[in-house]
C-alpha positions in Angstrom: 95.7 108.5 146.7 92.8 110.8 147.8 91.8 110.6 151.3 87.9 110.4 151.4 88.0 112.3 154.9 89.7 115.6 153.4 88.5 118.5 151.6 87.1 117.4 148.0 88.9 120.3 146.3 92.2 118.7 148.0 91.2 115.3 146.7 90.4 116.4 143.3 93.8 118.4 143.0 95.6 115.0 144.1 93.5 112.9 141.5 94.3 115.3 138.6 98.2 115.5 139.6 98.2 111.5 139.6 96.3 111.3 136.3 99.2 113.8 134.9 101.9 111.6 136.2 100.5 108.7 135.3 97.7 107.6 132.6 98.0 111.0 130.9 101.8 111.2 130.8 102.1 109.7 127.4 99.4 112.3 126.2 102.2 115.2 126.2 102.4 117.0 122.6 106.0 117.2 122.1 107.4 120.5 120.6 109.1 118.9 117.8 105.7 118.1 116.3 105.9 121.6 114.7 108.5 120.2 112.1 105.7 118.2 110.6 103.7 121.0 108.5 100.8 118.7 108.2 100.1 117.8 111.8 97.2 119.3 113.6 99.3 121.3 116.0 101.5 122.9 113.3 98.8 124.0 111.6 97.0 125.1 114.7 100.5 127.0 115.4 100.4 128.7 112.1 96.6 130.1 112.8 97.4 131.1 116.4 100.6 133.2 115.1 98.4 134.7 112.6 95.9 135.5 115.0 98.7 137.8 117.1 100.1 139.1 113.7 96.4 140.5 113.1 96.2 141.7 116.7 99.4 143.5 116.3 98.2 145.3 112.9 95.0 146.7 114.7 94.8 150.4 115.1 95.3 150.6 119.0 98.8 148.7 118.9 101.7 151.0 118.8 105.0 150.1 117.2 107.1 152.2 119.5 109.8 149.7 120.4 108.7 149.2 124.0 108.7 146.2 126.0 107.3 144.8 129.4 108.6 141.6 130.8 106.8 139.8 133.7 108.3 137.7 136.2 106.4 136.0 138.9 105.8 132.3 140.0 102.2 130.8 138.7 99.6 132.4 141.1 101.7 135.1 142.3 99.3 137.9 140.8 101.3 139.4 137.4 97.9 140.8 136.0 97.5 142.6 139.4 101.0 143.8 139.3 100.6 145.0 135.7 97.5 147.1 137.1 99.5 148.6 139.9 102.5 149.4 137.6 99.9 151.0 135.0 98.4 153.2 137.9 101.8 154.2 139.0 103.1 155.4 135.5 100.0 156.2 133.2 101.3 153.6 130.8 98.8 152.6 128.2 98.8 149.1 128.0 96.0 149.0 125.5 98.9 150.1 123.0 100.7 146.8 123.7 100.3 143.2 122.5 100.2 140.9 125.6 101.7 137.4 124.7 101.1 135.1 127.3 101.9 131.3 126.9 98.5 130.7 129.1 96.4 132.1 126.6 98.5 130.1 123.9 97.6 126.7 126.2 94.0 127.7 126.1 93.9 127.8 122.4 96.0 124.4 122.2 93.4 122.7 124.2 90.6 124.0 122.2 89.4 126.9 124.4 88.7 130.3 123.1 90.8 133.7 124.2 88.2 136.5 123.7 90.8 139.2 122.1 92.2 136.7 119.5 90.2 135.4 116.3 89.2 131.8 116.6 91.7 129.5 114.8 89.9 127.0 112.5 92.0 124.3 113.7 91.1 124.9 117.4 87.7 123.0 117.2 89.9 119.7 115.9 92.2 120.2 118.8 88.9 120.5 121.2 87.6 117.2 119.6 90.8 115.7 120.2 91.0 116.5 124.0 87.3 115.6 124.2 87.9 112.3 123.4 90.4 112.0 125.7 88.5 113.3 128.5 85.5 110.9 128.0 87.7 107.9 129.1 87.7 109.7 132.7 85.4 109.5 135.3 83.9 112.2 137.7 86.5 113.6 139.9 86.1 113.8 143.8 84.1 117.2 143.7 81.7 115.7 141.5 82.7 117.6 138.0 84.6 115.7 135.4 88.2 116.6 134.1 88.3 119.7 132.3 90.3 120.6 129.2 92.1 123.6 130.8 93.1 120.8 133.6 95.3 119.4 130.8 97.5 122.3 130.2 100.7 120.5 131.4 100.3 118.3 128.5 100.8 121.3 126.0 103.6 123.3 128.1 106.4 122.7 125.8 104.4 123.1 122.7 102.9 126.5 124.1 106.5 127.7 125.2 107.8 127.1 121.5 105.0 129.0 119.8 105.1 131.8 122.7 108.9 132.2 121.4 107.7 132.2 117.8 105.3 134.8 118.4 107.2 137.1 120.4 110.0 136.9 118.0 108.0 137.7 115.1 106.3 140.9 116.6 109.6 142.1 118.1 110.8 142.1 114.3 108.1 144.8 113.8 109.1 146.9 116.9 105.6 146.4 118.4 104.9 147.3 121.9 105.0 144.0 123.7 104.1 142.4 127.0 105.9 139.1 127.4 104.0 137.4 130.4 105.8 134.5 131.7 107.3 133.5 134.9 111.0 134.1 134.1 111.8 130.9 135.7 114.1 129.5 133.2 117.7 131.0 133.4 120.0 127.9 134.1 123.1 130.1 134.3 124.6 133.4 134.9 124.7 134.1 131.2 121.8 132.1 129.7 118.1 131.9 129.9 114.9 133.7 128.6 115.4 136.9 130.3 119.0 137.5 128.7 117.2 136.3 125.5 114.6 138.9 125.4 117.1 141.4 126.1 119.2 140.4 123.2 116.2 140.4 121.0 114.9 143.8 121.8 118.4 145.3 121.5 118.7 143.5 118.2 115.3 145.1 117.0 116.2 148.5 118.1 113.6 148.9 121.5 114.3 152.0 123.2 112.2 151.2 126.7 112.1 148.1 128.8 110.2 147.6 131.8 110.6 144.6 133.9 107.5 143.9 136.4 108.4 141.2 139.0 106.1 139.9 141.7 107.7 138.9 144.9 104.8 136.7 146.5 105.4 134.1 149.2 105.0 130.2 148.2 101.6 130.1 150.4 100.5 133.2 148.5 101.0 131.5 145.1 99.5 128.8 145.9 96.4 129.8 147.3 96.4 132.3 144.2 96.7 129.3 141.8 94.1 127.2 143.7 91.5 130.2 143.9 92.0 130.8 140.1 91.6 127.1 139.5 88.3 126.3 141.5 86.5 129.4 140.5 86.4 128.3 136.9 86.1 124.7 137.9 82.8 125.4 140.1 81.5 127.0 136.9 82.1 123.9 135.1 84.3 126.0 132.8 86.9 124.1 130.3 89.0 127.1 130.9 89.8 126.2 134.6 93.7 126.3 134.4 95.0 123.6 136.9 98.6 124.2 138.0 100.4 121.6 139.9 101.6 122.4 143.2 105.1 121.1 142.5 105.3 123.5 139.5 104.9 126.3 142.0 107.4 125.2 144.7 110.0 124.8 141.9 110.2 128.5 141.3 111.5 129.0 145.1 114.9 128.0 146.5 115.7 127.6 150.2 118.2 130.3 151.5 119.5 129.6 155.0 119.7 133.0 157.2 120.4 133.6 161.0 116.8 133.4 161.8 116.4 129.9 159.8 115.4 128.9 156.5 113.7 131.2 153.9 112.2 130.6 150.6 113.1 133.1 147.7 111.1 133.6 144.5 113.4 132.6 141.8 111.6 134.6 139.2 112.4 137.8 141.2 116.1 137.0 141.5 116.0 136.4 137.7 114.1 139.7 137.0 116.9 141.5 138.9 119.7 139.7 136.9 117.8 140.7 133.7 117.6 144.2 134.5 121.3 144.3 135.5 122.3 142.6 132.3 120.0 145.1 130.3 121.8 147.9 132.1 125.2 146.6 131.2 124.2 146.5 127.3 123.7 150.3 127.7 121.5 150.5 124.4 118.1 151.2 126.1 117.1 154.8 126.8 114.8 153.7 129.4 115.2 150.8 131.7 112.9 149.9 135.0 112.4 147.4 137.3 109.4 147.3 139.4 109.0 144.7 142.1 105.5 144.2 143.8 105.4 142.9 147.1 102.3 140.5 147.7 101.0 138.3 150.6 98.0 136.6 151.4 96.1 139.9 152.3 97.3 142.2 149.7 94.6 140.7 147.1 93.8 144.3 146.1 95.4 147.6 145.3 96.9 149.7 146.3 100.0 147.1 146.8 103.7 147.9 147.6 105.6 148.6 144.8 109.4 149.1 144.8 111.0 151.0 141.7 114.6 150.5 140.1 115.1 152.7 137.3 118.2 153.3 134.9 118.1 156.2 132.9 120.9 155.8 130.2 
């Protein structure tokens, strides 16, 4: 329950999490709904995939078999890290298709993504969520619940569509930036990082770059909150809310002589993915860039550690 004496933003965050875990928890869109080709979500999926396919066919996108994989907790600053890597290497990120599950969530919630053609069923999705929002009152900060704050309800669906898109475009050897946390790697031999390496190997990619962001838990929570509140204060339905628990779940506690320290799981997984790719010995260029950020390093230049394998 929100505390009337605390910060309105903190109270609003609490209210949103209570809604997502309570009354709205039965509104989660399951990913198996894609099996029904006549469902709104399957039709919207087809339009989203087609939009990415059209983007991949534009003149500036190259088919050189180059891939960039990002890793980092929500709010860590993966976009800043990519900019830092670009400045260091002079890579032309404009020749890559960026596939980010957060962009897919926006489309599934009825919002727009400026660099993608607007799918026709997006408006039907917007109406679906707007009818749901009509049932809820104004939150403690004086603003209503926004569509972007329902991202948790389409998380599994967006993850499935994300996988479909990068699998499809990898078959064309398009230069790809696969944006994500790299959180899900349940064993030493399975998980999204290993699956991506196998996918790129299967499709004869030559160059793999992994960009990991090593940021503290507090930095990530601060970054995610700042991103959310800036949009929310402008009454934007694109305001993307990330539950604090979802951020904390990307860290593990490690006992050391000086006490307990929290370690980023995505950064560990990035290192494991980098090593796994090296052992495959099929890529002509393989690099890992680890970007170190804290609460004071919000702008460039930022410390970047580089590890590279040249086969």
